[in-house]
N, C-alpha and C positions, 0 to 999 in steps of 0.2 A: 503494501499500500506505500504509495507516495505521500510527500507532504499534503498536496492539494485534496488529493481522494482523502486523507485524514482530515484535514481541516472540513470539505462535504460532507463527512460520516459524521463529526462532532455536531453539526449544524442538525444534521438530522435526529441526530439522539436527544438534543436538545430541545425540537420541537415536539419528538416522542412524549418526553417529558414533561412539556407543559403543557401539551393538548391533551397526555393521558390515554393515548388514543395511536395508533400505527395509521390508520386512514386517516383521521383525522390530519395528522402530522404530513402523509401525503399529498393530503389537496392543497394545505398551506403551499408546500413545497414544488405543487404543480407534476407530481413524479407519479407513478403507481405504487399501491402499499408493496407489492414484491421489491423492489427497489428499496425500499424503508426497510423491510424486513431483512434486507441482505446488508445494508450497512452498518445495523446493528450486531448483525452475525459477524461482519469484519472484525469491526472494533473490540467485539468480547474475543473473537480469536487471536486478535493483535495482542492483546493484553493479558490475556490468559484467564478473564473472569467474567461473572455473569453479571451482568450489569440492571436488567430489568427482568421480571418475574411475571409471567403471564398466569390470570384465574378468570375463574366466573365471574369476579369483581371487575375484574378489568387489568390493569398493570400496574405494576409497584416497582420501586425500586431498590435494589440491594443497596447495600451498605456500601460497598462499591460505587456502586452507580450515584449514588447521592456525590460521594467525594469526588467524583469522575464530573456530573455533570456541575457542579460550585465552578470548577474549574474550566470545564468546555464552554459554560456558557459565557466568562469574561474573554476567552479566546474569539471566539466567534464574534461578541460584540467589538471586540478592539480588530479582528480584519474587517469587519463590516464599517467601521469609523476610519479606518486607514483606505478604504476604499473612495467612502465619500470623498475624504479629504484632499485623494489625487484628483478626482473628477471636479475641483474648486468649491466644492461646499466643506470649507474646513473650521466651522463653530463648531462640529462636534456633536451637534443636535440632528442626529441620522440614525438610521436602523429602526431596530424594534424596540418599543420601551412598554411595560407590561407596568402597568399599573392597578392597584388591588382600592378599592374605594366603596363606600355606604350606598346602598340603594340609591336612596329617597336624596340625599344631598347631591349625587352624582345627576340624578333627572331634572332634577331644578335647575340647580348650578352650574354643573360642569360640562353634560353633553351636550347643551344648547349652545355653550361657548366655544366648544372645541374647532368647528369650522376656522376660526379665527386663530387659533394655536396652531392647526394644521400648516394653516395658509402662510402664517410665518416659518414654518419648518418642513418643506414640501419635500424634504428626505428621510420623514421618518413617519413613522407607522406605529399604530397605537394598539397593545392589546389592554382592554379594560376589565378587569374583573370584579364583578359585582357582587357586595357581600356584606352583612351586617356585623359579621363576625371575623375579624383578624384572622387571619391564619400564619403560617410561619414562613416568614417571607423568603428566604433562602431556599427554602426545599420548593415553595412553589414558584421561583424564579420572578420576583418579584422586585423591581426597580424603586418605586415609589409608592408608598399608601399611604393614603388619607382616611383619618380617622376623627371623630370628634369626642370628647367628653376626658375623662381621666385616663393615662397610660399605665397599663401593670406590667409591663416589658421590658425588660431592664436591657435586654439582648438588641436593642436598635437605638439607631440614630434619632433623635426627634427634635423636629424643630416647627414653634408655634408660629402659624401662618395667617390666623383672623380666631375673634374671638366676637361672639355675639350676644344679646341679653336673651335669658330665657323669661318665659311669660306665660300667664295663666290665659287660654287662648278657648273660644268657643263662637259658635254662629251666633248671631244677634237674635234671631229665634230661639233660640235655647235660655239665654240670660234673660230677654223678657218674659217667658212663662215660668222662671224661676224667682220673677220678683227683685227686689231690690238689696244689693248687697252694700254692706258697709265697711266691713274690714276684710282680711282674708279669712278669718277664723270661720266666716259665714260659709266659705267653700265646703266646710265637713257636710253641710247638710245635700249638697248636690252631688247629683252624679258625676263621677269620673272615670274617663278612658285613662286607665292607669300603666303607664308606659315600664315593663321590668326591665328595662337596661338600665341599669343605676349608672355605671362607668360612663353610660352615652348620656346622662342627665335627669334618667327618668329615678323610678322609686316609689315609696308609699308614703315617706314623708319629706314634707319640704319646707325649709326654714326661709321667712319672707323679714326684709329689714328695709326699714322707712326710721331715717335720722337716729334716735336713740332708741326705739321701739323695734320690738322682735316678736313675731309669731311663728309659732309652728304647726301645719296643718297635715294632719294625715289624710290621706285622697282613698277614697273608697266610692266605689261603682261594681254597674254589671257586668263589667268588662276590665280583663289583661291581658296584655298583646306584648309580645317581643319585639315586632317591628314596627319600623315607624311609618312604613306605607300603610298600614292598618290603621296607626293612632290616627292620622291623618283622615282614612274613610270613615273613622266613626264620629271623629269630631264633624265631617262636613254632613255626616248624615243627621247631625242633630241629636247624636246617641248621648254626649257628655263634652264635658270638658275636658283640656289636657293641661299638664305644664309639658312646655315645649320651646324649644329653639325659634326663633324670630326665622332663622333659615328653615326650617321645617315647614313653616305657611308661609311663606314670604311673599308668593302671588295672590293667596285669598287676603292676607291682610292689606296687601298693595289695593285690590278691587273692594274691599268691604266685606267678602262672603264671610269673614269671622273677623271678631273683633277681640281685642286682649283686657283685660280688666286687672284693674289693682296696678297698672302699669309705674304708678309713683313707688309703689313698695319694688326693694329689690331683691331677686334671686340670684344665687352665684350664677356669675356667667359659664357660657359654654365656648371652650376651644377648640380648634380645629387644629389637626396636627399633618405635618408631612411626616413619614416614617419611614428611614432608609436601613438595610440591612449592615448589620455592624461586622466590620473586619471586611467591606466591600468598600472601593473608593464610591464618591459620591460621583456619578457619570453627570456630564452637562447636560444629557437630557433630562434626567431626573429633576436636576437642579432648574433646567430651566420649566417644568411643568411643573413643579412647585412655586417657581417664583409667577408663573402664569395664574397658578389658580388663587393666589394670594393677591394679584392686584383683582380679580374679578369678584372674589369674595368683599373684599375692599368695597366696591363699589354697592355691595348691598348693605340697604339699612341695617345695622346692628350698634 
């Protein structure tokens, strides 16, 4: 196997790992599935180790495969960057960028603005992995991960890129039918849609502060959910109110479809973080994407 053949086989292996499928990797690379299988077999034969295991549940990397993937991906990325630099696009923002982000913030604030980012960087392509639960950045091949709330993973490099208010949000009709509210303590008699992801600003108990006054409110209601999209759907249907970030309901707050009550009482704000895999150099393309999201979220009222 020549050096060029080995580089091509590494790229094939990287795509197999990131798509978790021989057939999906073949589609991405525009080759037949037998060619993908042959490349992986050649790598395994060349190094004398098993890299991937097939089962009824799909593909899984061996321990050797995991170590090889981490190194192979950097080599493949460096080769792509070098090729683009030679073609005249020398800013380093090129090749494939793999981003992990929450579903709601992506749908409302990131995906609609991607055309501008990709217009700025025409040699870049994006893999956008949407999930409300962060995974293993290195194992999942993620260059940059966007997450809101508290961080509990010390194995990543974290950079805070934005902050927004958390508010008590519901439809005007919901608040009108539940009567006048005097203080946040009155919320305890109203039906709440409880967002159970405490690390993302949810939870049952919330502390409000205004000047020297502090009020702690325990939420209760007919629905508890673990996904922000379900919180949005339930609130917009009039099922209850929610304690949520301004980001989560930005379009509806702008149109008046929902409104905030007790906005003069402060809740702890919600931070958005760009996370980068520890032990791996932050690439120019990952840094450029984080800077772009930071600028875009900065335009959102918060």
